[in-house]
N, C-alpha and C positions, 0 to 999 in steps of 0.2 A: 397514632403512630408511636407516641411516647410510651403508651401502655404495652404495645407489642415489643418494643425494644426492651423495656424492663422485664417482660416475660422471657424474652430470649436470654437476657443476661442471667436471670434466675435459673433457667434451665441449664445454661452452661456451668454455672457455679454449683448446681446440685450434681453435676457429673453425667447428665443425660447425653451430652455431646462431648466426644473426645476432641483433642487437639487436631488429630488427623482429619476427622470429619469436617471440622471448621475450615482447616486449610484446603481440603479438596473442594468444599463448597465455594470457597472464595475463588479458587482457580477456575472452576467451572463457570461461575458468574463472570469473571473477567474474560475468559475466552469466548463465551457466548456474546458478551457485549462487543468484543473486538470483531467477531464474525459478522454480527448484524450491522455493525458500523461500516464494514467493508462492502457488504451487500447493498445497503440502502444509502450509502453516501452518494452525493451528486457527482456525475462524471463531468470532468473538466477537460477541455481540449485547449491547450495553450500553445501558440506558435511563438517561438523565440526567433526574432528577426522578421523582416517583412518579406524576404525572398524576392525582392524586386531586382530584376536584372539577372537572376540566376535561372539557368535552364536546368535540364536534368543533370547536367555535370557541373561540378564545382571543384576548384582546387586541383589536386593531383589527377583527378579523373579527366579534367578538361585537357591538361597537358598530355596525358597518355592518349587521348583521342586525337589531338592534333599530330602527335608523333606517328600514330598509326596511319592517319591520312597522308602525311608526308611520305612515309615509306611506300604506301600503295601508289602514290603519284609518281614516284621515281622509277617504278618497275615498268 
């Protein structure tokens, strides 16, 4: 690995690769790694809170449902 690294540095110093080519190569490698990381990362399902005692309605939805029921009952 060390010999390949030295060969790459020699090629850069000799002018075989321009700064733009090096920058674009680095960007491509970074984006490829990020894409593969997103594709092959483990999927995690996390539930925040236990949802004990909560039906399909909570908070304002429950109040709105009660108000609707009260209005329908008065008619």
